Structure formats: structure tokens, C-alpha cells
N, C-alpha and C positions, 0 to 999 in steps of 0.2 A: 454263536451256535455252540452249545455245550452238549456233552453226553450227560443226560439228566437221570436216567434210570436204566439199569442193566449194564452189560459189558459187551463191547464190540468183540466179535470173534469167539463167542461161547456156544456155538451151535451144538457141539458135542456134549455139553454139560447138561445135567439135570436141572430143571427149573427149581428155583427157590425164592421165597419171599425175603424181603429185606428193605433197606433204605438206600435209595440211589444206586450207586455202583455195586453195593452188596447184594442186590437182587440179581437173579439170573432168569432170562427168558431163553430157555434152552430149545434145542431142536432146530431143524432147518426152517421151520415156519414159526420162529419165536414170537413174532407179532405179525398178524395178517391185517386186521382191521383195528382202527382206533376211533374213539369219539370222546366227548366230555360233557359235563353238566355244570361247569363253573367251580365245582369243588373237587371233583375227581376226573382223571382221565381213565377210560376203560379200554382194555385191549383184549383181543381174541386171538388165540393161537395155541398150537400144541394141545388141542382138545380141552382147553380150560379158559376161564374168564378171569382176568386180573383187574384190579383197580389201583391207581396211583394217586395219592393225595397231592393236589397241586401245591399246597403249602409246605409239604415236608419231603416229597418224593418217596414216601413210604409205600411199598408195593405189597398188596395182599391178594391172594387167590380167593375169589368169592363164590365161584361155582365150578364144578367139575374137578377132575383130577388130571393134572398136567401129564401128558404122555400116555393116557389110557383112553382108548376110543370105545364108545358104546352109545346106547341111547337109553337113558334113565331119567325120568322126571322125578325130582326129589329136591331136598333142601341142601344148598351149599355144596360141600365136598362129596355128598352122596349122589349128586347128579352126575350124569355122564353125557358127553357130547361126542360127535364125530369130528370131521374136518370143519373147523369154524373159520369164518372170514369176516364179512362186514358186520358192523354193530351200529346201533342208533339208540338214542335215549330221549325221554322227555323229563328226566330227573327223578321219576319214580319207578319206571320200568326200563330195563335194558333189553332190546330185541337183538337177536343173534341169528345170523345166517349159519345154519348147521348143514353145510353142503354134503358132509359125509353121510348124513341120514336123510337128506332131501326134504328137510323141514325148516320152519322158522320157529325159534324158541323164544320164550319170554322169561326174563329174570326179574323177580320182584326185589327191588334194591333195599327195601326195608327188612324183609324176612330172609332173602336168599333163595326163596322157592323158585324152582325152574319148571315151566310147563311148556308143552308144545302148542303153539298158536295155530299153525296151519300146515298142510302138507301131509303126505302119507309116508310113514317111516319105511325106508328101504325100497320105496316104489317111485322111481323117477318117471317123469313124463311132462307133457306140455299143457295139461288140462287147467283151464280157469274154472272158477266156481266157488262154492262154499268151502269152509275149512276142512270138511271131511272128504270133499271131492277133489280139491286142488292138488296139483302135482308140480314139482320143481325139478330142475336138472341144471348142473354146472353153475350153481349160484356163486356170486362173488361179492359185489359191494352192496351197501345199504345206506339209505338216508331217510330222514323224517322231516316233513315240512310243517309240522304242527297239527296235522289231522290224518295224514296217510303215510305209510311206509312205502318206499320204492326200492327195488332190487334190480341188479343186472344179472343176466344169465349169458354165459358163453356157450361153448360146445356146439351142438346142433341147433340150439335155440336162438342165440344172438338177439336177445330181447331185453326190454325194460318192462317190469311188471309192478303193479300197485296192489297194496294189501291194506285192508281196513283193520287197524289194530284192535278194534273192539269185537268184531265178528270173525275175523280171519278170512273174509271173502277176498278173492284174488281175481284181477283181470290184467290182461296184457295191454299196455298202452302204446308200445312202439316196437317194431321189429318182429322177429319170428318168421322172417322171410328169407332165410339163408344169409350167408356171409357177403358183405358188400359195403358200400359207402353211400348208398342212395339217400338223399334228402327228400322231404315231402311229408305227406300225411303218415300217421303212425302205422297204417295198414300196408304201406308200401316201403317204408323206411328200412334201411339195413345198417347193421353194425358189424364190426370185426373185433371180437374179444373185448367188449365193454367191461372194464374192471370196476372202477370206483365211480361214485357219483356224489354230487352235492346239490344244495338248493339255496336260493335266496328267499324262500318262502312263497315264491310265485312260479318260477321256472325251474326246470331241472338242468343240470350240467353234467355231462358224461365224459369220463376219461376213456375215449374209444381207442384202446391201446394199440391194436394192430393196424388201425387206420392212421395213427399218429395225430389224432385230432381231438379237440374239445368240441363236443356236440351239444346242442341246446334243444330242449323240448319245451315248447310253449303248450301248456296244458289247456285242453278244451273242456267242454261241458258234457260231451257225449261219449260215444264209443271210440274205438281205436283210431278211426279216420278223423276224429275231431282234434287230435293232438298233432302238433306240427314239429318236425325234426329239421334242424339246420346245422350247418357247420359254423361255429363261432370263430375258431382259429385253428390253424394247422393245415397241412397238406401231405406231402410225402415225408419220409423220415429224413431228419437232418437237425441242424441247430442254427436257427436264425431268430433274432429278436426283431419283430416287425408287427404289422397289423393284419388281422384276419388270416386269409389263406396264404399270405406271403410269409407268415411265421412258420417255423418248423419245430416239431417235437420228435422225440424218439421213444416210443413205447412208454408214454406217460401213464401213470396210475392214479395216485391220489389227487383229490380236488376238494377244496373247501371254500366257503364264502366268508369273507372277512368283514362283512358289514357294508362294504362298498363295491368290491370286486372279488375276483377269484384268486386263489393261490393254488399252484399246481406242482406236484412232485414229478418232474420230468426224469423218470427213473433211469433210462439208458443213456441219457446225457449227463447224469450225475449232478443235477442242479435243481434248485427250487426257483419257480418263476411266478410272476404275477400276471394277471390278465384282466384288463378292464372290460366291463360288459358292454357299455355303449359303443366304444370305438374299437374294441377287440385288440388293444395294444398289448403285446407280450414283452415283458422285461425280465431279465435274469437278476435275481436279488441275492442268491447265495450259491456257493459251489463254483466249480470250474469244469468246463467240458474238456475232457482229455482224450486224445487218440487212444484207441485200444480198450476203451470201456472204463468201468468204475472199479478201480483196484485200491483206491486210497480212502483213508478215513482220518480227517484232520479237524480238530477244534479250531475255530477262528471266526473272524468277522467277514461277512459278505463273501467276496471271491477268495479270501484266504481260507475259508472252510472248504473241506472236501467230503464228499459222500461216497459210500459204497452202496449204490442203488437205493435212493430214498423211495419209500413205498407209500403207505397211506399217510394222510396229513390232516390235522385238525387245528382250527383257530379257536382260541379261548378268549371270549369277549371280555371277561372280567380282568384278565391280566394284559391282554393285547399280545400274547405270545402265541407262537406256532409250535405245535408238537408234531414230530415227524418220526414215523416208524422206519427203522433201518435194520431189519433183520432181528438181531438180538439186543439192540440198544434203542432206547427212546431218546431222541434228541429234542432240545428246547431252544427256540430262537427268540431273542428279544426283538420283536417285530414292530410293535407300536408303543 
């Protein structure tokens, strides 16, 4: 586990591009969401979008101006974002959760052009429908399954929603029923601050933060009631490696599919854990759970490494490495 790009503890500094530790991800939200396409890792935070070359760790701001919030559709540095979080990509377009403006943005990775895909700028709400009608509120994570985008919403919504990246049409697939932990069809299921989510291309997996659980959504072919929500692993807050609901997490956030199973950033336990899908076995692979919370930051192997609240996480299939957002530093783990 190494510090690959950025510098730990630079929240007060202004963001700047550079190579590896010479780059700065400034602000208290230095990195909120991360994803990758095999060539670059993309991060969203502090009102801007950055990319990091996997081969060199060179960091470049590709859209927006770090530290300046607004809503402007334009090219590259002329574009403006609000509070950005989840990101997803198909290698040609990067989609961005712009929660500060209540919209989903699209960045053309060839030209740097930024457009608004769906939602109403400055107008929060729960409405499903076409791109000009749809509304969002308290958006957080995002993933892409090869055909559709999926986002999580906290706040009063507590929902998972689906977006057609071609048309911008939006529908709610699960939740929207208040805060809780109810499993079942999407029209009765409940979440509590679902943050990040991932996919194996078939099902969705949700880091249900305040429920301290990994939830699974088996997608159906119809409306909200056709999708089925269950608890894959976790129960009450704690720290236990075990199977299914005997396992315990504490305010987990990031979740990624590694080609076989899931990898989870168990944020308030200060560790990274794996989760098999078939047997739901949870195993801690890096970091150490310490009484009193995440105060340390140590480079090392496995349990010798220490985290100061790992957040979003991404598995890069080409290198077999994990990339983990930890505030103002992006860490890299030799995973496979």
C-alpha cells in the first residue's frame, strides 16, 4: 500500500497538478469519487475533475476549476461544477454526479467538453422522467454497468436510481420509502445513507453506510417492484470478519468489483476488506482496526498499512491494483 498521488494532510492547500506526491488534491473534499478506464484514474472533488495516468502518476485537471463552484457547460477549464461526488466512465465519456447543482454532467474525454445530461439546475426534487423533467437530491455515488448509469441518493430520498446515458431518462429502481433497512421489492425497500455502489455487470452492490451493510439489488425487467433488494453482508456497527449478517462493518463507503468478488473500503474501521458474492465471506486484507477511530496514515503491506478513513475505491483490471481515495491522497495497492 503506497501513497501514489497527492499528499496526505494537505486539506488547507490549493489544488495543483503534478506527478505523484507533487500533485495536491486540496480542500476538505480533495477526492470524493474515483473510477478508471485502464489508462487513467479519474477523481472528482473540490468542484473539478482530475485524471491520473496509471503509467506515470501524472495528475491533470481536465474539467472545471478547483475550488470554484458554479454551473457552466463549456470545454475543460472553462466549465464549472458544484459539489461533485460519484463518477463513472465507458472510456469515452466520464459521467459526474454534480450534487451541488442537482444534475448529472457528462465530460467528453477526447475534447474535454462538459454538458448537462439530466436534471434541473438548482431545482432539487424526487421526479422521475425525461432529462428535462427529472430531478435529483442528495446524490452521492455512481456506477455504470455497460448500458445504464446508477446513482445513490441520501437525504430525504434514500434511493437508488437509474439513468439512460443516451437519453437522460431517469427512473427510481429501489427505495424512496424513508430511512430504514427493509429488504424486498424495490418499491418497499429502504436504505440509510447509501453512499457508493458497484456492479458485476448483472447485479448492483450498495455501500449502505448508516446501516453498516452491503446491500444487493437483483435487477428485474419491469418497474420498481421487479427489482429485489437483499442484505449480502453486515448487520450492526462493529468489526467482525465472518459470513453474511454475522460480519460487521462500520460506516462503509466505497465498493468495487474485482472480477470475482467485491472489495469494500470500511471507512470507520480504517480497513479494506474483500467480500465473496456466493458465500458472502468478509475478510480484512489491509489496514488495522484501532480503538478511537482512524487517526493514522502508514505505508505498508496488509495489516502493516494504516488508513485515515478510506473512502471510494476502484479496481483496475489491467494492472490488478486497487486505487483508494483517502481525502487528499490517492493510495495504490498491489492487489493481484
